[in-house]
C-alpha positions as a printed Julia matrix, in Angstrom:
204×3 Matrix{Float64}:
  -62.37  127.6   252.05
  -65.41  125.33  252.02
  -68.73  126.43  250.59
  -71.79  124.4   251.56
  -75.03  124.27  249.58
  -78.38  123.07  250.86
  -81.07  121.98  248.4
  -84.68  121.88  249.53
  -87.07  120.13  247.18
  -90.84  120.43  247.12
  -91.31  117.29  249.23
  -88.95  118.53  251.94
  -90.67  121.89  251.95
  -94.0   120.21  252.62
  -95.52  120.85  249.22
  -98.17  118.38  248.09
  -97.07  118.44  244.44
  -94.35  120.05  242.32
  -95.11  123.53  241.13
  -96.2   123.32  237.45
  -94.19  125.25  234.92
  -96.02  128.29  233.6
  -94.96  129.59  230.18
  -94.4   133.33  229.85
  -97.41  135.4   228.78
  -97.8   136.79  225.28
  -95.84  139.96  224.6
  -97.43  142.98  222.95
  -95.33  144.06  219.95
  -95.45  146.76  217.28
  -96.0   146.53  213.53
  -92.48  147.87  212.89
  -90.97  145.17  215.09
  -92.84  142.41  213.26
  -91.73  143.84  209.89
  -88.12  143.83  211.1
  -88.44  140.22  212.25
  -89.93  139.14  208.91
  -86.97  140.72  207.1
  -84.53  138.81  209.32
  -86.44  135.57  208.78
  -86.55  136.06  205.0
  -82.82  136.83  204.8
  -81.87  133.84  206.96
  -84.17  131.54  205.01
  -82.76  132.66  201.65
  -79.17  132.31  202.87
  -79.62  128.82  204.28
  -82.33  127.49  202.0
  -84.93  126.86  204.68
  -88.46  128.03  205.4
  -88.5   130.27  208.47
  -92.19  131.28  208.45
  -94.45  128.26  208.88
  -98.14  127.58  209.49
  -99.04  130.92  207.93
 -102.72  131.62  208.52
 -102.59  135.27  207.51
 -105.4   137.12  205.77
 -103.4   139.96  204.26
 -106.4   141.15  202.26
 -107.88  142.32  205.57
 -104.5   143.36  207.05
 -104.72  140.53  209.55
 -102.0   137.96  210.0
 -101.33  134.92  212.11
  -98.18  132.9   211.52
  -95.53  130.83  213.26
  -91.83  131.64  212.98
  -88.92  129.33  213.66
  -86.97  130.54  216.68
  -84.31  127.87  217.2
  -82.21  128.74  214.14
  -81.64  132.35  215.26
  -79.88  133.71  218.32
  -81.95  135.32  221.05
  -80.08  138.6   220.56
  -80.93  138.65  216.83
  -84.64  138.28  217.53
  -84.59  140.62  220.54
  -82.94  143.37  218.46
  -86.09  143.52  216.31
  -88.14  144.31  219.44
  -85.81  146.83  221.13
  -84.66  144.21  223.66
  -88.15  143.94  225.16
  -87.85  141.68  228.21
  -91.3   140.17  227.62
  -90.25  139.15  224.1
  -86.93  137.76  225.35
  -88.77  135.6   227.9
  -90.98  134.13  225.15
  -88.01  133.5   222.82
  -85.99  131.83  225.59
  -88.91  129.53  226.37
  -89.39  128.7   222.68
  -85.75  127.75  222.24
  -85.72  125.77  225.49
  -88.76  123.72  224.42
  -87.77  123.61  220.72
  -90.98  125.37  219.73
  -91.91  128.03  217.19
  -93.01  131.58  217.93
  -96.58  132.55  217.15
  -97.3   136.11  216.02
 -100.83  137.28  215.38
 -102.82  140.46  214.95
 -106.35  140.77  216.29
 -108.9   141.62  213.63
 -110.99  143.84  215.9
 -108.48  145.65  218.11
 -105.47  145.58  215.79
 -103.22  144.6   218.71
 -100.23  142.42  217.81
  -98.9   139.72  220.12
  -95.96  137.32  220.2
  -96.27  134.09  222.16
  -95.13  130.49  222.38
  -96.54  128.37  219.54
  -97.96  124.89  219.99
  -95.98  123.7   216.95
  -92.48  122.27  217.42
  -89.56  123.76  215.56
  -88.32  121.74  212.61
  -85.15  119.64  212.25
  -81.99  120.62  214.11
  -79.86  123.19  212.33
  -76.89  120.85  211.62
  -79.16  118.36  209.87
  -80.71  121.12  207.76
  -77.31  122.56  206.88
  -76.14  119.14  205.71
  -79.28  118.72  203.61
  -78.79  122.14  201.98
  -75.15  121.35  201.14
  -76.11  118.04  199.53
  -78.81  119.65  197.4
  -76.44  122.44  196.32
  -73.83  119.84  195.33
  -76.39  118.0   193.2
  -77.47  121.23  191.5
  -73.83  122.08  190.75
  -73.34  118.62  189.26
  -76.32  119.11  186.93
  -75.11  122.58  185.85
  -71.56  121.36  185.19
  -72.79  118.42  183.12
  -75.05  120.71  181.09
  -72.12  123.07  180.37
  -69.95  120.16  179.21
  -72.8   118.96  177.01
  -73.14  122.39  175.38
  -69.4   122.58  174.64
  -69.43  119.04  173.23
  -72.28  119.86  170.87
  -70.34  122.87  169.6
  -67.29  120.66  169.06
  -69.46  118.13  167.22
  -70.65  120.83  164.83
  -67.04  121.85  164.17
  -66.13  118.24  163.34
  -69.05  118.04  160.91
  -67.76  121.16  159.18
  -64.22  119.76  159.11
  -65.47  116.5   157.59
  -67.03  118.41  154.72
  -64.09  120.74  154.09
  -60.99  118.67  154.92
  -59.37  115.82  153.03
  -58.86  113.79  156.23
  -62.44  112.57  156.31
  -61.71  109.27  158.07
  -60.08  111.0   161.05
  -62.95  113.47  161.34
  -65.49  110.64  161.09
  -63.68  108.73  163.86
  -63.72  111.77  166.16
  -67.37  112.31  165.3
  -68.22  108.75  166.35
  -66.28  108.99  169.64
  -67.8   112.35  170.51
  -71.25  111.02  169.73
  -70.83  108.37  172.42
  -69.5   111.04  174.81
  -72.63  113.1   174.25
  -74.75  110.01  174.86
  -73.01  109.45  178.2
  -73.45  113.11  179.14
  -77.15  112.99  178.33
  -77.46  109.96  180.58
  -75.52  111.77  183.33
  -77.78  114.83  183.15
  -80.87  112.66  183.31
  -79.58  110.68  186.29
  -78.46  113.79  188.21
  -81.74  115.58  187.53
  -83.76  112.55  188.63
  -81.68  112.23  191.8
  -82.07  115.92  192.6
  -85.83  115.81  192.04
  -86.24  112.73  194.24
  -84.13  114.29  196.99
  -86.08  117.55  197.03
  -89.6   116.25  196.5
């Protein structure tokens, strides 16, 4: 069986110019829905080490908020679940992910109405790049912690050797171990300093 398709573009249809793309309108949302979204954003940000709420212009002292939320790192269904699968919200989220843009959520000071719309700010780095960055930082932090633990154990061992040197007859052996361990501690101190400097430079 053969199926034929016919495509008619704007020029063939006699249109003078292509129809411009119109983004979906802002969706009216509830306070409970926004609270649920903020919880999801906070949990995802803590789990993956990334900032999910950006360009926060909120004035919480007057119960007014205006912030942008990253949409591209969450699934549409996860965000939509916070808003009871509202089709207007889904349309905005789909557009945000398609254009790699953030979501803007704001509350009007006068009316108290809350809206969700497409933000003018682009979403941040792609998720794989962020995940790689988080893993590298975690590895550096683990390296610093491990070196610090080894340093603490070595200092305890050094104190034991000092005690042995004062109480044992084999002073020369104890003194030799003391000297070797002293250089080990020196190397560990250097390793901690280098790892900490590398971690600081990478993060800041």
